[in-house]
Each structure stands twice: as C-alpha cells, then as structure tokens.
Chimera marker file (.cmm) of the C-alpha trace (Angstrom):
<marker_set name="trace">
<marker id="1" x="-6.842" y="-14.358" z="11.215" r="1" g="1" b="0" radius="0.5"/>
<marker id="2" x="-3.882" y="-13.520" z="8.794" r="1" g="1" b="0" radius="0.5"/>
<marker id="3" x="-4.723" y="-11.028" z="6.928" r="1" g="1" b="0" radius="0.5"/>
<marker id="4" x="-2.603" y="-10.617" z="3.570" r="1" g="1" b="0" radius="0.5"/>
<marker id="5" x="-1.073" y="-7.434" z="1.282" r="1" g="1" b="0" radius="0.5"/>
<marker id="6" x="-0.202" y="-6.051" z="-1.628" r="1" g="1" b="0" radius="0.5"/>
<marker id="7" x="2.936" y="-4.642" z="-2.078" r="1" g="1" b="0" radius="0.5"/>
<marker id="8" x="2.993" y="-2.338" z="-4.449" r="1" g="1" b="0" radius="0.5"/>
<marker id="9" x="6.520" y="-0.335" z="-5.374" r="1" g="1" b="0" radius="0.5"/>
<marker id="10" x="8.237" y="0.200" z="-8.895" r="1" g="1" b="0" radius="0.5"/>
<marker id="11" x="11.513" y="-0.549" z="-6.845" r="1" g="1" b="0" radius="0.5"/>
<marker id="12" x="12.528" y="-4.315" z="-5.935" r="1" g="1" b="0" radius="0.5"/>
<marker id="13" x="14.626" y="-3.517" z="-3.050" r="1" g="1" b="0" radius="0.5"/>
<marker id="14" x="12.049" y="-2.172" z="-1.447" r="1" g="1" b="0" radius="0.5"/>
<marker id="15" x="9.246" y="-4.826" z="-2.043" r="1" g="1" b="0" radius="0.5"/>
<marker id="16" x="11.364" y="-7.269" z="-0.996" r="1" g="1" b="0" radius="0.5"/>
<marker id="17" x="12.279" y="-5.399" z="2.265" r="1" g="1" b="0" radius="0.5"/>
<marker id="18" x="8.866" y="-4.849" z="3.092" r="1" g="1" b="0" radius="0.5"/>
<marker id="19" x="7.526" y="-8.156" z="2.697" r="1" g="1" b="0" radius="0.5"/>
<marker id="20" x="10.508" y="-9.368" z="4.672" r="1" g="1" b="0" radius="0.5"/>
<marker id="21" x="9.725" y="-6.706" z="7.516" r="1" g="1" b="0" radius="0.5"/>
<marker id="22" x="5.560" y="-7.843" z="6.822" r="1" g="1" b="0" radius="0.5"/>
<marker id="23" x="6.250" y="-11.153" z="7.160" r="1" g="1" b="0" radius="0.5"/>
<marker id="24" x="8.350" y="-10.839" z="10.876" r="1" g="1" b="0" radius="0.5"/>
<marker id="25" x="5.709" y="-8.814" z="11.867" r="1" g="1" b="0" radius="0.5"/>
<marker id="26" x="3.383" y="-11.741" z="11.147" r="1" g="1" b="0" radius="0.5"/>
<marker id="27" x="1.264" y="-10.914" z="7.793" r="1" g="1" b="0" radius="0.5"/>
<marker id="28" x="1.370" y="-12.482" z="5.261" r="1" g="1" b="0" radius="0.5"/>
<marker id="29" x="2.073" y="-10.921" z="1.913" r="1" g="1" b="0" radius="0.5"/>
<marker id="30" x="0.097" y="-12.424" z="-1.083" r="1" g="1" b="0" radius="0.5"/>
<marker id="31" x="1.614" y="-10.690" z="-4.191" r="1" g="1" b="0" radius="0.5"/>
<marker id="32" x="3.921" y="-7.702" z="-5.393" r="1" g="1" b="0" radius="0.5"/>
<marker id="33" x="3.066" y="-5.094" z="-8.299" r="1" g="1" b="0" radius="0.5"/>
<marker id="34" x="5.636" y="-3.052" z="-9.570" r="1" g="1" b="0" radius="0.5"/>
<marker id="35" x="3.292" y="-0.474" z="-10.955" r="1" g="1" b="0" radius="0.5"/>
<marker id="36" x="-0.002" y="1.372" z="-10.674" r="1" g="1" b="0" radius="0.5"/>
<marker id="37" x="-1.319" y="-1.483" z="-13.339" r="1" g="1" b="0" radius="0.5"/>
<marker id="38" x="0.099" y="-4.326" z="-12.117" r="1" g="1" b="0" radius="0.5"/>
<marker id="39" x="-1.690" y="-3.393" z="-9.151" r="1" g="1" b="0" radius="0.5"/>
<marker id="40" x="-4.884" y="-3.531" z="-10.199" r="1" g="1" b="0" radius="0.5"/>
<marker id="41" x="-4.431" y="-6.510" z="-12.064" r="1" g="1" b="0" radius="0.5"/>
<marker id="42" x="-3.043" y="-8.314" z="-8.950" r="1" g="1" b="0" radius="0.5"/>
<marker id="43" x="-5.718" y="-6.795" z="-6.577" r="1" g="1" b="0" radius="0.5"/>
<marker id="44" x="-8.824" y="-8.280" z="-8.666" r="1" g="1" b="0" radius="0.5"/>
<marker id="45" x="-6.772" y="-11.628" z="-8.661" r="1" g="1" b="0" radius="0.5"/>
<marker id="46" x="-5.662" y="-11.524" z="-5.327" r="1" g="1" b="0" radius="0.5"/>
<marker id="47" x="-8.257" y="-10.234" z="-3.188" r="1" g="1" b="0" radius="0.5"/>
<marker id="48" x="-5.793" y="-8.576" z="-0.720" r="1" g="1" b="0" radius="0.5"/>
<marker id="49" x="-7.381" y="-7.255" z="2.817" r="1" g="1" b="0" radius="0.5"/>
<marker id="50" x="-4.559" y="-4.186" z="2.114" r="1" g="1" b="0" radius="0.5"/>
<marker id="51" x="-2.505" y="-2.544" z="0.003" r="1" g="1" b="0" radius="0.5"/>
<marker id="52" x="0.948" y="-0.545" z="0.356" r="1" g="1" b="0" radius="0.5"/>
<marker id="53" x="0.868" y="1.733" z="-2.372" r="1" g="1" b="0" radius="0.5"/>
<marker id="54" x="4.080" y="4.024" z="-3.720" r="1" g="1" b="0" radius="0.5"/>
<marker id="55" x="3.434" y="6.859" z="-5.434" r="1" g="1" b="0" radius="0.5"/>
<marker id="56" x="5.862" y="7.536" z="-8.111" r="1" g="1" b="0" radius="0.5"/>
<marker id="57" x="5.847" y="4.325" z="-10.390" r="1" g="1" b="0" radius="0.5"/>
<marker id="58" x="6.045" y="3.959" z="-14.230" r="1" g="1" b="0" radius="0.5"/>
<marker id="59" x="2.612" y="3.473" z="-16.224" r="1" g="1" b="0" radius="0.5"/>
<marker id="60" x="0.218" y="4.240" z="-13.897" r="1" g="1" b="0" radius="0.5"/>
<marker id="61" x="1.017" y="5.958" z="-10.630" r="1" g="1" b="0" radius="0.5"/>
<marker id="62" x="-0.023" y="5.408" z="-7.183" r="1" g="1" b="0" radius="0.5"/>
<marker id="63" x="-2.620" y="8.525" z="-7.243" r="1" g="1" b="0" radius="0.5"/>
<marker id="64" x="-4.114" y="6.544" z="-10.762" r="1" g="1" b="0" radius="0.5"/>
<marker id="65" x="-3.973" y="3.555" z="-8.980" r="1" g="1" b="0" radius="0.5"/>
<marker id="66" x="-5.758" y="4.387" z="-5.588" r="1" g="1" b="0" radius="0.5"/>
<marker id="67" x="-8.613" y="5.749" z="-7.445" r="1" g="1" b="0" radius="0.5"/>
<marker id="68" x="-9.107" y="2.667" z="-9.445" r="1" g="1" b="0" radius="0.5"/>
<marker id="69" x="-8.858" y="0.829" z="-7.138" r="1" g="1" b="0" radius="0.5"/>
<marker id="70" x="-10.894" y="2.071" z="-4.766" r="1" g="1" b="0" radius="0.5"/>
<marker id="71" x="-13.718" y="2.212" z="-7.839" r="1" g="1" b="0" radius="0.5"/>
<marker id="72" x="-13.268" y="-1.730" z="-7.658" r="1" g="1" b="0" radius="0.5"/>
<marker id="73" x="-13.031" y="-2.164" z="-4.059" r="1" g="1" b="0" radius="0.5"/>
<marker id="74" x="-14.708" y="0.498" z="-2.099" r="1" g="1" b="0" radius="0.5"/>
<marker id="75" x="-13.838" y="-0.979" z="1.545" r="1" g="1" b="0" radius="0.5"/>
<marker id="76" x="-10.121" y="-1.466" z="0.563" r="1" g="1" b="0" radius="0.5"/>
<marker id="77" x="-7.263" y="-0.062" z="2.586" r="1" g="1" b="0" radius="0.5"/>
<marker id="78" x="-5.002" y="1.801" z="0.867" r="1" g="1" b="0" radius="0.5"/>
<marker id="79" x="-2.463" y="2.945" z="2.518" r="1" g="1" b="0" radius="0.5"/>
<marker id="80" x="0.129" y="5.310" z="0.403" r="1" g="1" b="0" radius="0.5"/>
<marker id="81" x="4.186" y="4.307" z="1.664" r="1" g="1" b="0" radius="0.5"/>
<marker id="82" x="5.839" y="7.135" z="-0.220" r="1" g="1" b="0" radius="0.5"/>
<marker id="83" x="9.912" y="8.752" z="-0.168" r="1" g="1" b="0" radius="0.5"/>
<marker id="84" x="7.838" y="12.239" z="-1.544" r="1" g="1" b="0" radius="0.5"/>
<marker id="85" x="6.861" y="14.741" z="1.009" r="1" g="1" b="0" radius="0.5"/>
<marker id="86" x="5.342" y="18.048" z="-0.320" r="1" g="1" b="0" radius="0.5"/>
<marker id="87" x="2.446" y="19.959" z="1.415" r="1" g="1" b="0" radius="0.5"/>
<marker id="88" x="-0.268" y="18.560" z="-0.098" r="1" g="1" b="0" radius="0.5"/>
<marker id="89" x="0.550" y="15.219" z="-0.862" r="1" g="1" b="0" radius="0.5"/>
<marker id="90" x="-1.592" y="13.767" z="1.888" r="1" g="1" b="0" radius="0.5"/>
<marker id="91" x="-4.821" y="15.982" z="0.499" r="1" g="1" b="0" radius="0.5"/>
<marker id="92" x="-4.140" y="14.365" z="-2.918" r="1" g="1" b="0" radius="0.5"/>
<marker id="93" x="-3.876" y="10.876" z="-1.763" r="1" g="1" b="0" radius="0.5"/>
<marker id="94" x="-7.037" y="11.118" z="0.537" r="1" g="1" b="0" radius="0.5"/>
<marker id="95" x="-9.033" y="12.635" z="-2.551" r="1" g="1" b="0" radius="0.5"/>
<marker id="96" x="-7.670" y="10.159" z="-5.171" r="1" g="1" b="0" radius="0.5"/>
<marker id="97" x="-9.070" y="7.606" z="-2.071" r="1" g="1" b="0" radius="0.5"/>
<marker id="98" x="-5.768" y="6.175" z="-0.054" r="1" g="1" b="0" radius="0.5"/>
<marker id="99" x="-6.770" y="6.229" z="3.553" r="1" g="1" b="0" radius="0.5"/>
<marker id="100" x="-3.656" y="7.425" z="5.108" r="1" g="1" b="0" radius="0.5"/>
<marker id="101" x="-0.047" y="8.063" z="4.097" r="1" g="1" b="0" radius="0.5"/>
<marker id="102" x="3.095" y="7.218" z="5.764" r="1" g="1" b="0" radius="0.5"/>
<marker id="103" x="6.180" y="8.666" z="4.656" r="1" g="1" b="0" radius="0.5"/>
<marker id="104" x="9.598" y="6.158" z="4.070" r="1" g="1" b="0" radius="0.5"/>
<marker id="105" x="11.504" y="8.298" z="6.337" r="1" g="1" b="0" radius="0.5"/>
<marker id="106" x="9.246" y="7.856" z="8.942" r="1" g="1" b="0" radius="0.5"/>
<marker id="107" x="10.020" y="4.994" z="11.224" r="1" g="1" b="0" radius="0.5"/>
<marker id="108" x="8.494" y="1.644" z="11.114" r="1" g="1" b="0" radius="0.5"/>
<marker id="109" x="6.405" y="1.998" z="13.719" r="1" g="1" b="0" radius="0.5"/>
<marker id="110" x="4.193" y="4.507" z="11.937" r="1" g="1" b="0" radius="0.5"/>
<marker id="111" x="3.675" y="2.295" z="9.140" r="1" g="1" b="0" radius="0.5"/>
<marker id="112" x="3.198" y="-0.896" z="12.041" r="1" g="1" b="0" radius="0.5"/>
<marker id="113" x="0.536" y="1.164" z="13.707" r="1" g="1" b="0" radius="0.5"/>
<marker id="114" x="-0.708" y="2.102" z="10.213" r="1" g="1" b="0" radius="0.5"/>
<marker id="115" x="-1.348" y="-1.219" z="8.947" r="1" g="1" b="0" radius="0.5"/>
<marker id="116" x="-2.772" y="-2.471" z="12.576" r="1" g="1" b="0" radius="0.5"/>
<marker id="117" x="-5.517" y="0.705" z="12.609" r="1" g="1" b="0" radius="0.5"/>
<marker id="118" x="-7.039" y="-1.081" z="9.260" r="1" g="1" b="0" radius="0.5"/>
<marker id="119" x="-5.832" y="-4.885" z="10.237" r="1" g="1" b="0" radius="0.5"/>
<marker id="120" x="-6.820" y="-4.295" z="13.940" r="1" g="1" b="0" radius="0.5"/>
<marker id="121" x="-7.096" y="-8.203" z="14.499" r="1" g="1" b="0" radius="0.5"/>
<marker id="122" x="-3.139" y="-8.706" z="13.900" r="1" g="1" b="0" radius="0.5"/>
<marker id="123" x="-1.220" y="-8.270" z="17.575" r="1" g="1" b="0" radius="0.5"/>
<link id1="1" id2="2" r="1" g="1" b="0" radius="0.2"/>
<link id1="2" id2="3" r="1" g="1" b="0" radius="0.2"/>
<link id1="3" id2="4" r="1" g="1" b="0" radius="0.2"/>
<link id1="4" id2="5" r="1" g="1" b="0" radius="0.2"/>
<link id1="5" id2="6" r="1" g="1" b="0" radius="0.2"/>
<link id1="6" id2="7" r="1" g="1" b="0" radius="0.2"/>
<link id1="7" id2="8" r="1" g="1" b="0" radius="0.2"/>
<link id1="8" id2="9" r="1" g="1" b="0" radius="0.2"/>
<link id1="9" id2="10" r="1" g="1" b="0" radius="0.2"/>
<link id1="10" id2="11" r="1" g="1" b="0" radius="0.2"/>
<link id1="11" id2="12" r="1" g="1" b="0" radius="0.2"/>
<link id1="12" id2="13" r="1" g="1" b="0" radius="0.2"/>
<link id1="13" id2="14" r="1" g="1" b="0" radius="0.2"/>
<link id1="14" id2="15" r="1" g="1" b="0" radius="0.2"/>
<link id1="15" id2="16" r="1" g="1" b="0" radius="0.2"/>
<link id1="16" id2="17" r="1" g="1" b="0" radius="0.2"/>
<link id1="17" id2="18" r="1" g="1" b="0" radius="0.2"/>
<link id1="18" id2="19" r="1" g="1" b="0" radius="0.2"/>
<link id1="19" id2="20" r="1" g="1" b="0" radius="0.2"/>
<link id1="20" id2="21" r="1" g="1" b="0" radius="0.2"/>
<link id1="21" id2="22" r="1" g="1" b="0" radius="0.2"/>
<link id1="22" id2="23" r="1" g="1" b="0" radius="0.2"/>
<link id1="23" id2="24" r="1" g="1" b="0" radius="0.2"/>
<link id1="24" id2="25" r="1" g="1" b="0" radius="0.2"/>
<link id1="25" id2="26" r="1" g="1" b="0" radius="0.2"/>
<link id1="26" id2="27" r="1" g="1" b="0" radius="0.2"/>
<link id1="27" id2="28" r="1" g="1" b="0" radius="0.2"/>
<link id1="28" id2="29" r="1" g="1" b="0" radius="0.2"/>
<link id1="29" id2="30" r="1" g="1" b="0" radius="0.2"/>
<link id1="30" id2="31" r="1" g="1" b="0" radius="0.2"/>
<link id1="31" id2="32" r="1" g="1" b="0" radius="0.2"/>
<link id1="32" id2="33" r="1" g="1" b="0" radius="0.2"/>
<link id1="33" id2="34" r="1" g="1" b="0" radius="0.2"/>
<link id1="34" id2="35" r="1" g="1" b="0" radius="0.2"/>
<link id1="35" id2="36" r="1" g="1" b="0" radius="0.2"/>
<link id1="36" id2="37" r="1" g="1" b="0" radius="0.2"/>
<link id1="37" id2="38" r="1" g="1" b="0" radius="0.2"/>
<link id1="38" id2="39" r="1" g="1" b="0" radius="0.2"/>
<link id1="39" id2="40" r="1" g="1" b="0" radius="0.2"/>
<link id1="40" id2="41" r="1" g="1" b="0" radius="0.2"/>
<link id1="41" id2="42" r="1" g="1" b="0" radius="0.2"/>
<link id1="42" id2="43" r="1" g="1" b="0" radius="0.2"/>
<link id1="43" id2="44" r="1" g="1" b="0" radius="0.2"/>
<link id1="44" id2="45" r="1" g="1" b="0" radius="0.2"/>
<link id1="45" id2="46" r="1" g="1" b="0" radius="0.2"/>
<link id1="46" id2="47" r="1" g="1" b="0" radius="0.2"/>
<link id1="47" id2="48" r="1" g="1" b="0" radius="0.2"/>
<link id1="48" id2="49" r="1" g="1" b="0" radius="0.2"/>
<link id1="49" id2="50" r="1" g="1" b="0" radius="0.2"/>
<link id1="50" id2="51" r="1" g="1" b="0" radius="0.2"/>
<link id1="51" id2="52" r="1" g="1" b="0" radius="0.2"/>
<link id1="52" id2="53" r="1" g="1" b="0" radius="0.2"/>
<link id1="53" id2="54" r="1" g="1" b="0" radius="0.2"/>
<link id1="54" id2="55" r="1" g="1" b="0" radius="0.2"/>
<link id1="55" id2="56" r="1" g="1" b="0" radius="0.2"/>
<link id1="56" id2="57" r="1" g="1" b="0" radius="0.2"/>
<link id1="57" id2="58" r="1" g="1" b="0" radius="0.2"/>
<link id1="58" id2="59" r="1" g="1" b="0" radius="0.2"/>
<link id1="59" id2="60" r="1" g="1" b="0" radius="0.2"/>
<link id1="60" id2="61" r="1" g="1" b="0" radius="0.2"/>
<link id1="61" id2="62" r="1" g="1" b="0" radius="0.2"/>
<link id1="62" id2="63" r="1" g="1" b="0" radius="0.2"/>
<link id1="63" id2="64" r="1" g="1" b="0" radius="0.2"/>
<link id1="64" id2="65" r="1" g="1" b="0" radius="0.2"/>
<link id1="65" id2="66" r="1" g="1" b="0" radius="0.2"/>
<link id1="66" id2="67" r="1" g="1" b="0" radius="0.2"/>
<link id1="67" id2="68" r="1" g="1" b="0" radius="0.2"/>
<link id1="68" id2="69" r="1" g="1" b="0" radius="0.2"/>
<link id1="69" id2="70" r="1" g="1" b="0" radius="0.2"/>
<link id1="70" id2="71" r="1" g="1" b="0" radius="0.2"/>
<link id1="71" id2="72" r="1" g="1" b="0" radius="0.2"/>
<link id1="72" id2="73" r="1" g="1" b="0" radius="0.2"/>
<link id1="73" id2="74" r="1" g="1" b="0" radius="0.2"/>
<link id1="74" id2="75" r="1" g="1" b="0" radius="0.2"/>
<link id1="75" id2="76" r="1" g="1" b="0" radius="0.2"/>
<link id1="76" id2="77" r="1" g="1" b="0" radius="0.2"/>
<link id1="77" id2="78" r="1" g="1" b="0" radius="0.2"/>
<link id1="78" id2="79" r="1" g="1" b="0" radius="0.2"/>
<link id1="79" id2="80" r="1" g="1" b="0" radius="0.2"/>
<link id1="80" id2="81" r="1" g="1" b="0" radius="0.2"/>
<link id1="81" id2="82" r="1" g="1" b="0" radius="0.2"/>
<link id1="82" id2="83" r="1" g="1" b="0" radius="0.2"/>
<link id1="83" id2="84" r="1" g="1" b="0" radius="0.2"/>
<link id1="84" id2="85" r="1" g="1" b="0" radius="0.2"/>
<link id1="85" id2="86" r="1" g="1" b="0" radius="0.2"/>
<link id1="86" id2="87" r="1" g="1" b="0" radius="0.2"/>
<link id1="87" id2="88" r="1" g="1" b="0" radius="0.2"/>
<link id1="88" id2="89" r="1" g="1" b="0" radius="0.2"/>
<link id1="89" id2="90" r="1" g="1" b="0" radius="0.2"/>
<link id1="90" id2="91" r="1" g="1" b="0" radius="0.2"/>
<link id1="91" id2="92" r="1" g="1" b="0" radius="0.2"/>
<link id1="92" id2="93" r="1" g="1" b="0" radius="0.2"/>
<link id1="93" id2="94" r="1" g="1" b="0" radius="0.2"/>
<link id1="94" id2="95" r="1" g="1" b="0" radius="0.2"/>
<link id1="95" id2="96" r="1" g="1" b="0" radius="0.2"/>
<link id1="96" id2="97" r="1" g="1" b="0" radius="0.2"/>
<link id1="97" id2="98" r="1" g="1" b="0" radius="0.2"/>
<link id1="98" id2="99" r="1" g="1" b="0" radius="0.2"/>
<link id1="99" id2="100" r="1" g="1" b="0" radius="0.2"/>
<link id1="100" id2="101" r="1" g="1" b="0" radius="0.2"/>
<link id1="101" id2="102" r="1" g="1" b="0" radius="0.2"/>
<link id1="102" id2="103" r="1" g="1" b="0" radius="0.2"/>
<link id1="103" id2="104" r="1" g="1" b="0" radius="0.2"/>
<link id1="104" id2="105" r="1" g="1" b="0" radius="0.2"/>
<link id1="105" id2="106" r="1" g="1" b="0" radius="0.2"/>
<link id1="106" id2="107" r="1" g="1" b="0" radius="0.2"/>
<link id1="107" id2="108" r="1" g="1" b="0" radius="0.2"/>
<link id1="108" id2="109" r="1" g="1" b="0" radius="0.2"/>
<link id1="109" id2="110" r="1" g="1" b="0" radius="0.2"/>
<link id1="110" id2="111" r="1" g="1" b="0" radius="0.2"/>
<link id1="111" id2="112" r="1" g="1" b="0" radius="0.2"/>
<link id1="112" id2="113" r="1" g="1" b="0" radius="0.2"/>
<link id1="113" id2="114" r="1" g="1" b="0" radius="0.2"/>
<link id1="114" id2="115" r="1" g="1" b="0" radius="0.2"/>
<link id1="115" id2="116" r="1" g="1" b="0" radius="0.2"/>
<link id1="116" id2="117" r="1" g="1" b="0" radius="0.2"/>
<link id1="117" id2="118" r="1" g="1" b="0" radius="0.2"/>
<link id1="118" id2="119" r="1" g="1" b="0" radius="0.2"/>
<link id1="119" id2="120" r="1" g="1" b="0" radius="0.2"/>
<link id1="120" id2="121" r="1" g="1" b="0" radius="0.2"/>
<link id1="121" id2="122" r="1" g="1" b="0" radius="0.2"/>
<link id1="122" id2="123" r="1" g="1" b="0" radius="0.2"/>
</marker_set>
C-alpha cells in the first residue's frame, strides 16, 4: 500500500527537498502547501494519510493549522517538522494536535522513523 503525504512549509527549497527524499523512500507526496491555510484547503481536497507541518509560516502558523486539521480530521497523523527548538515546543505542538515533533536539524533517520510510526505498512 502506498500512503500519501502532504508537505507544508513556507520554503520551496525545503518542500522540494522533502518531496525528493520522501519519493526516494517510496512514499507518495500528494501535494505541497506554503502556509497553514493552504494546508487545510489541500488536506480537504487531497485527503493525505499524513501531514508534515512546519511551525513558522505566513498567514497561519503550524500550531493554528494543527488545531484546525485535528478538528477536521481527528485521526490524521500530524508531524511537526521544524527548525525551532524551544523547551516547551513539543508540549505546545502536542496540545495543538500534532502527534510528534521532529527537528529539521535531526538526522533524516528520525524523520523516517517518525513517518513509519504512523504509516507502518511502508517497509
């Protein structure tokens, strides 16, 4: 089974890099969004199996988007993938509806493990 992932990040370079990396690992990227509002719209249209969500974005940040995505799609896995690292970030992200937080400075293996945790049928 191939799962679909929605990438949400205001940086086109990061979105394209993530798309390339995810597709190399046999996942399907169903779409990209550059801010939280676009993420909500695309999630409604595309029905992804998982959302990779940045924190700092224009119009609507990752916390706001996570709260709305969680309300609309209660079982949709939301992984916050961010460059911010503050002591209470993970607690705030979980409270907003994210399943886990992965730092962009962490190894790609941590991101891979995080995705596999929520999309386990992918080898």
